[in-house]
C-alpha positions in Angstrom: 180.2 91.4 72.0 183.8 92.1 70.8 186.2 94.1 73.0 187.5 97.1 71.0 190.6 97.5 73.1 191.9 94.1 71.9 192.5 95.8 68.5 194.4 98.8 69.8 198.1 99.3 70.0 200.1 101.0 72.8 199.4 104.7 72.4 201.7 106.5 74.8 205.3 106.1 73.7 206.6 109.4 74.9 208.6 107.8 77.7 210.3 105.2 75.5 213.8 105.9 74.2 214.3 106.0 70.4 216.1 102.8 69.4 217.6 103.8 66.1 219.7 100.7 65.6 216.6 98.5 65.7 214.5 100.8 63.6 217.2 100.8 60.9 217.2 97.0 60.8 213.5 97.1 60.1 213.7 99.4 57.1 213.5 96.5 54.6 210.5 94.9 56.4 208.1 95.5 53.4 210.1 92.9 51.5 209.7 90.2 54.1 206.7 88.1 55.0 207.3 87.9 58.7 208.9 90.1 61.3 209.3 88.1 64.5 210.0 89.8 67.9 210.9 86.8 70.0 212.2 87.0 73.6 211.4 86.2 77.2 208.9 88.4 79.0 209.9 92.0 79.6 212.3 92.7 76.7 210.0 95.3 75.2 208.8 93.4 72.2 205.4 95.2 72.1 206.9 98.6 72.8 209.5 98.2 70.0 206.9 97.0 67.5 204.6 99.9 68.5 207.5 102.4 68.2 208.5 101.1 64.7 204.9 101.1 63.4 203.8 104.3 65.1 203.7 106.3 61.8 202.4 103.5 59.6 198.7 104.2 59.2 197.9 100.8 57.6 198.6 98.8 60.7 196.3 96.3 62.3 197.0 95.4 65.9 195.6 92.3 67.7 196.3 91.9 71.4 196.2 88.2 71.8 195.2 86.5 75.1 194.5 83.0 76.2 190.8 83.2 75.4 191.7 83.6 71.8 192.6 79.9 71.6 189.0 79.5 70.5 189.3 79.5 66.7 186.1 81.4 66.3 187.2 84.3 68.5 190.7 84.3 67.0 189.4 84.5 63.5 187.0 87.3 64.2 189.5 89.5 66.0 192.1 88.9 63.4 189.7 89.9 60.6 188.6 93.0 62.5 192.3 94.0 62.8 192.8 93.5 59.1 189.8 95.6 58.3 191.0 98.3 60.6 194.3 98.4 58.8 192.9 98.2 55.2 190.0 100.6 55.6 187.4 97.8 55.6 188.7 96.0 52.5 187.5 92.5 53.6 184.0 93.1 55.2 182.5 90.0 53.5 185.1 87.7 55.0 184.5 89.3 58.4 180.8 88.7 58.0 181.5 85.0 57.3 183.6 84.8 60.4 181.0 86.5 62.6 178.3 84.1 61.4 180.7 81.1 61.9 180.3 80.3 58.2 183.7 78.7 57.7 184.9 75.1 58.0 188.4 76.0 59.1 190.9 78.9 59.1 192.5 77.9 55.8 189.2 78.1 53.9 188.3 81.4 55.6 191.8 82.9 54.7 191.3 81.7 51.1 188.1 83.8 51.0 190.1 86.7 52.6 192.9 86.6 50.0 190.3 86.7 47.2 188.7 89.7 48.7 192.1 91.4 49.1 193.2 90.7 45.6 192.9 94.3 44.5 194.3 95.8 47.6 197.9 97.1 47.2 198.8 99.4 50.2 201.7 98.2 52.3 200.1 96.9 55.4 201.4 95.5 58.7 199.4 93.0 60.8 200.6 92.6 64.4 199.8 89.6 66.6 200.9 90.7 70.0 201.7 88.0 72.6 201.1 85.1 70.2 202.9 82.7 72.6 199.6 82.3 74.5 198.1 80.4 71.6 198.3 76.7 71.9 195.6 75.7 69.5 197.1 73.7 66.6 194.2 74.6 64.3 195.2 78.3 64.7 198.8 77.6 64.1 198.0 75.6 61.0 195.8 78.5 59.8 198.5 81.1 60.4 201.0 78.9 58.5 198.6 79.0 55.6 198.1 82.7 56.0 201.9 83.3 55.9 202.3 81.2 52.8 199.5 82.7 50.7 199.0 86.3 52.0 199.3 89.2 49.6 202.8 90.6 48.9 201.7 94.0 50.3 201.1 92.5 53.8 203.8 91.9 56.4 202.9 89.9 59.4 204.5 91.1 62.7 204.5 88.6 65.7 205.6 89.2 69.2 206.1 86.0 71.2 208.0 84.7 74.2 208.6 81.4 72.4 209.4 80.2 68.9 206.0 80.2 67.2 205.2 77.1 65.1 204.7 79.2 61.9 207.2 77.6 59.6 209.9 80.1 60.5 212.7 77.7 59.5 211.5 77.7 55.9 211.0 81.4 55.9 214.6 81.8 57.2 216.1 79.7 54.5 214.1 81.7 51.8 215.3 85.0 53.4 211.7 86.0 54.1 212.0 86.4 57.9 213.4 89.3 60.0 214.1 88.1 63.6 214.4 90.5 66.5 215.4 88.3 69.4 216.2 89.0 73.0 219.9 89.8 72.1 218.8 92.5 69.8 216.0 93.8 72.1 218.4 94.0 75.1 219.7 97.5 75.8 223.2 98.2 74.7 225.4 100.5 76.7 224.4 103.7 74.8 220.7 102.9 75.1 221.0 102.1 78.8 222.7 105.5 79.4 220.0 107.3 77.5 217.3 105.3 79.3 218.5 106.2 82.8 219.3 109.8 81.9 215.7 110.2 80.9 214.4 108.8 84.1 216.9 109.8 86.8 217.6 113.5 87.3 221.0 113.1 89.0 224.1 112.1 87.2 224.8 108.4 87.2 228.3 107.0 86.7 228.7 105.1 83.4 230.5 102.2 85.2 227.4 101.7 87.4 225.0 101.7 84.5 227.3 99.3 82.6 227.4 97.0 85.6 223.6 97.1 85.8 223.2 96.4 82.1 225.6 93.4 82.2 224.0 91.9 85.3 220.5 92.0 83.7 221.9 91.4 80.2 220.1 94.5 79.0 216.7 93.3 80.1 214.5 96.4 79.7 211.9 95.4 82.3 214.5 94.9 85.0 216.1 98.2 84.0 212.7 99.8 84.3 212.3 98.4 87.8 215.8 99.7 88.7 215.0 103.1 87.3 211.8 103.2 89.3 213.7 102.3 92.4 216.3 105.0 91.6 213.6 107.6 91.4 212.6 106.7 94.9 216.2 106.2 96.2 218.6 108.1 93.9 221.7 107.1 95.8 221.1 103.3 95.8 221.7 102.4 92.1 224.7 100.2 93.2 222.4 98.3 95.6 219.9 97.9 92.8 222.5 96.3 90.7 223.6 94.0 93.4 220.0 92.9 94.1 219.4 91.8 90.5 222.3 89.3 90.4 221.4 85.8 89.5 217.7 86.5 89.4 215.0 84.1 88.4 211.2 84.4 88.4 211.0 84.0 92.2 213.7 86.6 92.5 211.9 88.9 90.2 208.7 88.6 92.3 210.8 89.2 95.5 212.4 92.2 93.8 209.0 93.6 92.6 207.6 93.1 96.1 210.5 94.7 97.9 211.5 97.4 95.6 208.2 98.4 94.0 205.1 97.0 95.5 206.0 97.4 99.2 206.9 101.1 98.5 203.3 101.8 97.6 200.7 102.8 100.2 198.2 100.2 101.4 195.3 101.7 99.4 197.2 101.6 96.1 198.4 98.0 96.8 194.8 96.9 97.4 193.7 98.7 94.3 196.3 97.0 92.2 195.6 93.5 93.6 191.9 94.0 92.9 192.5 95.2 89.4 194.7 92.3 88.7 191.7 90.0 88.5 191.0 91.7 85.1 193.1 91.0 82.0 192.0 94.2 80.4 190.0 97.1 81.9 188.8 100.7 81.7 187.7 103.0 84.5 184.1 102.0 84.4 184.9 98.3 84.7 187.3 99.0 87.5 184.8 101.2 89.3 182.2 98.4 89.2 184.8 95.9 90.3 186.2 97.8 93.3 183.2 100.1 94.1 185.5 103.1 93.9 184.2 106.3 92.3 187.7 107.6 91.7 188.8 104.7 89.5 189.8 106.9 86.6 192.0 109.1 88.6 193.6 106.1 90.3 194.4 104.5 86.9 195.9 107.7 85.6 198.0 108.0 88.7 199.3 104.4 88.3 200.1 105.2 84.7 202.1 108.2 85.6 204.1 106.2 88.1 205.0 103.8 85.3 203.7 100.8 87.2 203.6 98.5 84.1 200.2 99.8 83.1 200.0 99.9 79.3 197.6 102.4 77.9 195.7 101.1 74.8 194.7 103.6 72.2 191.0 104.4 71.9 188.5 106.9 73.3 187.5 104.7 76.2 190.9 104.6 77.9 191.4 100.9 78.1 194.4 99.6 80.0 196.2 96.4 80.8 199.1 95.5 83.0 202.4 94.4 81.6 202.3 90.6 81.6 205.1 90.2 84.1 203.6 92.7 86.5 200.2 91.2 86.1 201.7 87.8 86.9 203.4 89.2 89.9 200.1 90.9 91.1 198.2 87.6 90.7 200.8 85.9 92.8 200.5 88.6 95.5 196.7 88.4 95.4 196.7 84.7 95.9 198.9 85.0 99.0 197.6 88.2 100.5 193.8 88.4 99.8 192.7 84.8 99.0 189.4 85.5 100.9 188.5 88.1 98.2 188.8 85.7 95.3 185.1 84.8 95.0 183.9 88.4 95.6 186.3 89.8 93.1 185.4 87.3 90.3 181.7 87.8 91.1 182.1 91.6 90.8 184.1 91.2 87.7 181.4 89.0 86.1 178.7 91.6 86.9 180.9 94.4 85.7 181.5 92.7 82.4 177.7 92.2 82.0 177.3 95.9 82.3 179.9 96.2 79.5 177.6 93.8 77.4 180.3 91.1 77.4 178.6 87.9 78.7 181.6 85.8 77.5 184.0 87.6 79.9 181.3 87.6 82.6 180.9 83.8 82.2 184.6 83.2 82.5 184.7 85.1 85.8 181.6 83.4 87.1 183.3 80.0 86.5 186.4 81.2 88.3 184.3 82.3 91.3 182.7 78.9 91.3 179.4 80.7 91.8 177.0 78.3 90.2 174.0 80.5 90.7 175.7 83.4 88.8 176.8 81.0 86.1 173.3 79.7 85.7 171.9 83.2 85.6 174.3 84.2 82.8 173.7 81.0 80.9 169.9 81.4 81.2 169.9 85.1 80.1 172.7 84.9 77.4 173.4 81.2 76.7 171.2 80.8 73.6 172.4 84.1 72.2 176.0 83.0 72.7 175.1 79.6 71.2 173.9 81.3 68.0 177.1 83.4 67.9 179.3 80.3 68.0 180.6 80.5 71.6 180.3 76.7 71.8 183.5 75.9 73.8 182.9 78.5 76.5 179.3 77.4 76.9 180.3 73.7 77.2 183.1 74.5 79.7 180.7 76.5 81.8 177.9 73.9 81.8 180.5 71.3 82.8 181.4 73.2 85.9 177.8 73.0 87.3 177.0 70.4 89.9 174.5 67.7 89.1 171.9 69.2 91.4 172.2 72.7 89.8 172.3 71.5 86.2 169.3 69.2 86.4 167.3 71.7 88.3 167.4 74.0 85.2 165.9 71.9 82.3 166.7 74.5 79.7 170.4 74.2 80.5 170.2 70.4 80.0 168.6 71.2 76.6 171.4 73.6 75.8 174.0 71.0 76.8 172.5 68.5 74.4 172.3 71.0 71.6 176.0 71.8 72.1 176.8 68.1 71.5 174.5 68.0 68.5 176.0 71.1 66.9 179.4 69.6 67.2 178.2 66.3 65.4 178.5 64.2 68.6 175.3 62.5 67.6 175.8 59.4 69.8 176.3 61.6 72.9 173.1 63.5 72.4 170.7 60.6 73.1 172.7 59.7 76.2 172.5 63.3 77.4 168.8 63.5 76.9 168.2 60.1 78.6 170.4 61.3 81.6 168.4 64.5 81.8 165.1 62.7 81.8 166.2 60.4 84.6 167.6 63.2 86.7 164.5 65.4 86.3 162.3 62.5 87.1 164.1 61.9 90.4 163.6 65.6 91.2 159.9 65.5 90.3 160.4 68.1 87.6 157.6 68.3 85.1 158.3 70.0 81.8 155.7 72.3 80.3 154.5 71.6 76.8 156.8 74.1 75.2 160.0 72.8 76.8 158.9 69.2 76.2 158.4 70.2 72.5 162.0 71.5 72.3 163.3 68.2 73.7 161.2 66.3 71.3 162.5 68.4 68.3 166.0 67.5 69.4 165.1 63.8 69.8 163.6 63.9 66.3 166.9 65.2 65.0 168.8 62.4 66.8 166.4 59.8 65.4 166.8 60.9 61.8 170.6 61.0 62.3 170.3 57.3 63.4 168.2 56.3 60.4 165.0 55.8 62.4 162.6 57.8 60.2 159.3 56.5 61.8 160.6 57.5 65.3 161.8 60.8 63.9 158.4 61.5 62.3 156.5 60.7 65.5 158.7 62.9 67.6 158.8 65.8 65.2 155.1 65.9 64.8 154.6 65.7 68.5 157.1 68.6 69.0 155.2 70.7 66.5 152.0 70.2 68.4 153.7 71.2 71.7 155.9 74.2 70.6 154.6 77.7 70.8 154.9 79.8 67.7 157.6 81.9 69.3 160.1 79.0 69.7 161.2 79.4 66.1 164.5 77.4 66.1 163.0 74.2 67.4 159.9 74.6 65.1 162.3 75.0 62.1 164.2 71.8 63.2 161.0 69.8 63.7 159.5 70.9 60.4 162.7 70.1 58.6 162.8 66.6 60.2 159.1 65.9 59.1 160.0 66.9 55.6 163.1 64.7 55.5 161.2 61.7 56.9 158.5 62.0 54.3 161.2 62.3 51.6 162.9 59.1 52.8 159.5 57.3 53.0 158.6 58.3 49.4 155.8 60.7 50.5 157.0 63.4 48.1 153.7 65.3 48.0 154.0 65.8 51.8 157.7 66.3 51.9 157.8 69.2 49.5 155.5 71.5 51.3 157.2 70.8 54.6 160.5 71.7 53.2 159.0 74.9 51.6 157.7 75.8 55.0 161.0 75.1 56.6 162.8 77.4 54.1 160.2 80.2 54.7 160.6 80.0 58.5 164.4 79.8 58.3 164.7 82.8 56.1 162.3 84.8 58.3 164.4 84.1 61.4 167.7 84.3 59.6 168.7 80.7 60.2 170.4 80.4 56.8 172.0 77.0 57.2 168.6 75.5 57.7 167.2 77.5 54.7 169.9 76.1 52.5 169.2 72.6 53.7 165.5 73.1 52.9 166.3 74.3 49.4 168.5 71.4 48.6 165.9 68.9 49.9 163.2 70.6 47.7 165.5 70.2 44.7 166.0 66.5 45.4 162.3 66.0 45.7 161.6 67.9 42.4 164.2 65.7 40.7 162.4 62.6 41.9 159.1 64.0 40.7 160.6 64.6 37.2 160.7 68.4 37.4 164.4 68.5 36.8 164.6 72.0 35.3 162.7 73.4 38.3 165.0 71.5 40.6 168.0 73.0 38.8 166.5 76.5 39.2 166.1 75.9 42.9 169.8 75.1 43.0 170.4 78.5 41.5 168.5 80.0 44.3 170.5 78.0 46.8 173.7 79.2 45.1 172.6 82.8 45.5 171.9 82.2 49.2 175.3 80.7 49.7 176.9 83.8 48.0 174.8 86.3 49.9 175.2 84.7 53.3 178.9 83.7 52.8 178.2 80.0 53.1 180.9 78.9 50.6 183.0 77.0 53.2 180.3 75.1 55.0 179.7 71.4 54.2 176.2 72.1 52.9 177.8 73.9 50.0 179.3 70.5 48.9 175.7 69.1 48.9 174.6 71.8 46.6 177.6 71.2 44.2 176.9 67.5 44.3 173.3 67.9 43.3 174.3 70.2 40.4 176.9 67.8 39.2 174.4 64.9 39.2 171.9 66.9 37.1 174.5 68.2 34.7 175.9 64.6 34.2 172.4 63.5 33.3 172.1 66.3 30.9 175.4 65.4 29.4 177.0 68.7 30.3 180.2 66.9 31.4 182.5 69.9 31.7 180.2 71.7 34.0 179.6 68.6 36.0 183.3 68.0 36.4 183.8 71.6 37.6 181.2 71.1 40.3 182.8 67.9 41.4 186.2 69.5 41.8 184.7 72.5 43.7 183.1 69.9 46.0 186.6 68.5 46.8 187.8 72.1 47.5 184.9 72.6 50.0 185.6 69.3 51.7 189.4 69.8 51.8 189.5 70.6 55.6 187.4 67.5 56.5 188.1 63.8 56.7 188.7 62.6 53.2 186.0 59.9 53.6 183.5 62.7 53.0 184.8 63.0 49.4 183.3 59.7 48.2 180.5 61.3 46.2 182.8 63.7 44.4 185.3 61.0 43.3 182.4 58.7 42.2 181.0 61.5 40.0 184.5 62.2 38.5 184.8 58.5 37.7 181.4 58.5 36.0 182.3 61.6 34.0 185.6 60.1 32.9 183.8 56.9 31.8 181.3 59.0 29.8 184.2 60.5 27.9 185.9 57.2 27.4 188.8 58.1 29.7 189.1 54.6 31.2 192.5 55.1 32.9 191.4 58.2 34.7 188.2 56.5 35.8 190.2 53.6 37.2 192.2 56.0 39.3 189.1 57.7 40.7 187.5 54.4 41.4 190.6 53.1 43.2 190.2 56.1 45.5 186.4 55.4 45.9 186.9 51.8 46.8 189.6 52.6 49.3 187.3 55.0 51.0 184.5 52.4 51.0 186.8 50.1 52.9 187.6 52.7 55.5 184.2 54.0 56.4 180.6 53.0 56.8 178.4 54.9 54.3 174.7 55.5 53.9 173.2 53.4 51.1 172.8 56.5 48.9 176.6 57.0 48.9 177.4 53.3 48.3 174.8 53.0 45.5 176.3 55.9 43.5 179.8 54.5 43.8 178.6 51.0 42.9 177.0 52.5 39.7 180.4 53.9 38.7 182.1 50.6 39.4 179.5 48.7 37.4 180.0 51.0 34.4 183.8 50.5 34.6 183.6 46.7 34.9 181.1 46.6 32.0 183.5 48.6 29.8 186.4 46.4 30.8 184.4 43.2 30.5 185.2 42.2 34.1 182.3 39.9 34.8 183.9 38.3 37.7 184.0 41.6 39.6 180.4 42.2 38.7 179.4 38.7 40.0 181.3 39.2 43.2 179.6 42.6 43.7 176.2 41.1 43.0 176.7 38.3 45.5 177.5 40.8 48.3 175.2 43.6 47.3 172.8 45.0 49.9 169.2 44.5 49.1 167.1 47.4 50.5 163.8 46.4 52.1 161.9 48.9 49.9 162.3 51.0 46.8 160.2 54.1 47.8 163.0 56.7 47.4 165.7 57.6 44.8 168.6 55.9 46.6 166.8 52.6 47.2 165.7 52.7 43.5 169.3 53.3 42.4 170.6 50.3 44.5 167.9 48.0 43.0 168.6 49.3 39.5 172.3 48.5 40.1 171.4 45.0 41.0 169.2 44.7 37.9 172.0 46.0 35.7 174.5 43.5 37.1 171.9 40.7 36.7 171.5 41.6 33.0 175.2 41.6 32.4 175.5 38.2 34.0 172.5 37.0 32.0 170.3 36.4 35.1 167.3 37.8 33.2 164.6 36.4 35.4 166.0 38.1 38.5 166.2 41.4 36.7 162.7 41.1 35.4 161.4 40.6 39.0 163.3 43.6 40.2 161.9 45.9 37.5 158.4 44.8 38.2 158.9 45.8 41.8 160.6 49.1 40.9 157.8 50.0 38.5 155.1 49.4 41.2 157.0 51.7 43.6 157.5 54.4 41.0 153.8 54.5 40.4 153.0 54.4 44.1 155.4 57.2 45.0 155.4 59.3 41.8 159.1 58.6 41.1 159.1 59.9 37.5 162.9 60.3 37.1 163.6 56.8 38.4 160.9 55.4 36.1 162.7 57.2 33.2 166.0 55.6 34.2 164.4 52.2 34.8 162.8 52.1 31.4 166.1 52.5 29.5 167.6 49.5 31.3 164.3 47.5 30.9 164.6 48.0 27.1 168.0 46.4 27.2 166.6 43.5 29.2 163.8 42.9 26.8 166.1 43.1 23.8 168.4 40.4 25.3 165.3 38.3 26.0 164.3 38.5 22.4 161.3 40.8 23.2 162.3 43.5 20.8 158.8 45.0 20.4 158.5 45.5 24.1 162.0 46.9 24.2 161.1 49.5 21.7 158.0 50.4 23.7 160.0 50.8 26.9 162.5 53.0 25.1 159.7 55.1 23.6 158.2 55.6 27.0 161.6 56.6 28.4 161.9 59.2 25.6 158.5 60.7 26.5 159.6 61.1 30.1 162.8 62.6 29.0 160.8 65.5 27.5 160.3 66.7 31.1 163.5 65.3 32.8 166.0 66.1 30.0 167.9 63.0 31.2 170.0 62.0 28.2 173.0 60.8 30.1 171.2 57.6 31.0 170.8 56.8 27.3 174.4 57.6 26.4 176.0 55.5 29.1 174.2 52.4 27.4 174.8 53.6 23.9 176.2 50.2 22.7 173.0 48.4 23.8 170.3 50.8 22.6 171.8 52.5 19.6 170.1 50.1 17.2 166.8 50.3 19.0 166.8 54.1 18.7 167.6 53.9 15.0 164.7 51.4 14.6 162.3 53.9 16.3 163.4 56.5 13.7 163.3 54.2 10.7 159.8 52.9 11.6 158.5 56.4 12.3 157.1 55.5 15.7 158.0 58.9 17.2 156.4 62.3 17.2 158.3 65.4 16.3 159.7 66.1 19.8 160.8 62.5 20.5 162.2 62.3 17.0 164.4 65.3 17.6 165.6 63.9 20.9 166.6 60.5 19.3 168.4 62.2 16.5 170.3 64.2 19.0 171.2 61.0 20.9 172.3 59.2 17.8 174.6 62.1 16.8 176.1 62.0 20.3 176.6 58.2 20.1 178.2 58.1 16.7 180.0 61.4 16.6 183.8 61.8 16.6 183.4 63.5 20.0 182.7 60.1 21.5 185.0 58.1 19.2 188.0 60.3 19.8 188.0 59.3 23.5 188.7 55.6 22.8 191.8 54.6 24.7 194.3 52.3 23.2 194.3 49.9 26.1 195.8 46.4 26.0 192.8 44.6 24.6 192.3 47.2 21.9 196.0 47.0 20.9 196.0 43.2 20.8 193.0 43.1 18.5 194.5 45.8 16.3 197.8 44.0 15.9 196.0 40.8 14.9 194.1 42.5 12.0 195.4 41.3 8.6 195.6 44.7 7.1 197.3 46.6 9.9 200.3 48.5 8.5 203.6 46.6 8.7 205.3 49.5 10.4 202.9 49.1 13.4 203.9 45.4 13.6 207.6 45.8 13.3 208.0 48.9 15.5 205.5 48.1 18.3 204.8 50.9 20.7 204.9 50.3 24.4 201.6 50.3 26.3 202.3 53.8 27.6 203.1 55.1 24.1 199.8 53.7 22.9 198.0 55.6 25.7 199.8 58.8 24.8 198.8 58.3 21.2 195.2 57.9 22.2 195.3 61.1 24.3 196.9 63.1 21.5 194.1 62.0 19.3 191.6 63.0 22.0 193.0 66.6 21.8 195.0 66.6 25.0 198.0 69.0 25.4 201.3 67.7 26.8 200.4 69.1 30.2 197.0 67.5 30.2 198.4 64.1 29.1 200.9 64.4 32.0 198.1 65.1 34.4 196.0 62.3 33.0 198.8 59.7 33.4 200.2 61.3 36.6 203.7 61.7 35.3 206.1 64.6 34.6 205.6 66.6 31.4 209.2 65.8 30.5 208.4 62.1 30.6 205.5 62.7 28.1 207.8 64.5 25.8 210.1 61.5 25.8 207.1 59.1 25.0 206.0 61.4 22.2 209.5 61.5 20.6 209.7 57.7 20.8 206.3 57.1 19.2 207.1 59.6 16.4 210.2 57.7 15.6 208.5 54.3 15.7 205.6 55.5 13.5 207.8 57.6 11.2 205.8 60.7 11.7 206.9 64.2 12.4 204.2 66.2 14.1 201.0 66.1 16.2 198.6 66.3 13.2 200.3 63.2 11.6 199.8 61.4 15.0 196.1 62.3 14.9 195.8 61.1 11.3 197.5 57.8 12.2 195.2 57.2 15.2 192.2 58.0 13.0 193.2 55.4 10.4 193.8 52.8 13.1 190.3 53.4 14.6 188.8 53.0 11.1 190.5 49.6 10.8 188.9 48.6 14.1 185.5 49.6 12.7 185.1 52.9 14.6 
């Protein structure tokens, strides 16, 4: 479906003069990041670039046209040109682009640069006619490309305008070679050689110099004059006079009078007909014009030098020089307007024979032939949809009249899926409703299969709108209607059924549905849906208490991401999020932190409101380590995002948990009370996110000593856990229930709850839930050990927990915050030096981080200041404490902690 000639450079340069002065200026190009040929049309930018790079084998050439403003098309052609230049050094990145498995160009290019990390050959990448690009997303991507591309690559751009590629910065850093219209314009010596090569008779130097001055060395104008001189050798002076004070209109007049009108009528008609095509070969032209001698005609035009550029390649592809093509279009509109529809119709059919439905569809739209547009959309629309041609499809559907569109039900379905695939969820329902009404007015009755496809889409809309019961009814209805061959809609409907049962707590039904979805999606290569199904299965297994099995499923999902190049799609963030949550619960904090940071990298191209989960997890990890200041910064980000966007309860509940942990550590009961007053009360507790929200409410109630309310909540949670087999939530609930019973003076029951939690932990491995409440349950765990109430497995688990709770690993992360320092300075046996030479609050923080093992760079990052500032703080606290090195600082902090009872 890609056009090979878009990746070919001009092949025939035998008629171009050698421009040594320009070639010499380009000798140092390998040491520059960008070579920019910038000038108005007709200055020979492409010819000069092709001449310069003619003998450079590692050159990729991308002939850019207006259709390449589609980011998907641009990325694919760009990567194909790079592969052509590098002997296929980045096939994986190209595969990602072809499958539309990238969030934006910057993420795709990051993958590309990683793949090119071992490539070292000097390579040139040419973007020819970049001025036709007006897509800011592409400009942003190419700025990123220029900034981070390997040193062995030089980007070459030809453009009529100043491209928005950060050229000012490159110019200041001496990383840019500019070849503008002043350099590209012929000087006197080049003009003489140019005409001597084309005109057999001697031409006076003064005449040539006059011509050059009048056109300011403009090569295309000189080419036109030379062509005129070949036909009328004695009229060079007249040619010079006719070019005076020209503008575009004058150029068209000149081309018409001096070139086009000199051709025979047959050749004129042939040129006008060919001008409907931006790029063409003999077969395409033959189908367009009906001429059997198309190849000989093209070769004849090429010999005449009629601005026909030959593109290298076995299929002899051509294109007109841009100026000449523009002139021909102008002539076509004025001379043969009645042929417009026929020409575009023929062009569409010709492109179909070339297996290029995208080009065919563009011509069908220009012809305003709705029947032909519908035919192409019907035959190729869904295939184009799966290949990511979303904008072209949407544009073409929008050109159809109401009568034509709604007479073709599958096109209305395609229109709705186009909105769905671009996350315009609110539009989808309206489009379906409109389609239903229009088809009803036309007495159109859908067969069961097509009705099933509409219902599958309706089900997806319903689940997006948090209407699970409606989604379930629609998806099950769709599955009953869809034939087995309609695989995409069956996959969607099956997935929705599984998701609905998951939300309703019917885990035993949700799991097999998601397993079936994964199987179908893999079978039909719908890998995004397969990844979604794997992640849903993992969540279900976690809820059922099979956390190790869930983690292994995430490993499978990771392999799928790697194999199918899904690293830059948003679902990859969901995978990383689930891994981080499990790793935190297993107290593997470093790995959890790594996953959270990778999540932020995946989400970088998107709205920052999507990053709430990652920041919430990072805050929780920081709290688990005792890094209170860092946690506060992450939570500040979280709370800011919560104010700006409306989140699902799952997202809010996770952030609220981190906030509650922080407020509990800081003793900020007022914040907890305010939160509890405003907290959302879910209408059920049949799934993990509703359980979490109710558990948050219970935790807050316990902190505020509202024990009766907490007790009622846990009774309700326990009933739901039993009814829906929510083992992991039961595990988490039991830990907090033990705290509640302890505070109510029911120690025996508290011990029993904790014992049951430990038994469940044998299958879940969830020790993070114990550690985050270490201060409340440490004595209960010790009592279970002392009274020998545990079997060998639980005993081993408790001993592990107690070591974690009491080890220096946890103590060393104590931060010297204001409350800690105030209590320390009020101790009677605190060293006098500490009293008389008090540290600032920042110096106390630095001392605590030194004790925690942080390097200067890590301390600077933690406190968000410059490393030189940290050195100043360290020097000051050394002087105040009369110590000389880092080890003495650690010993001092250790002694102070002992005074505080740590």
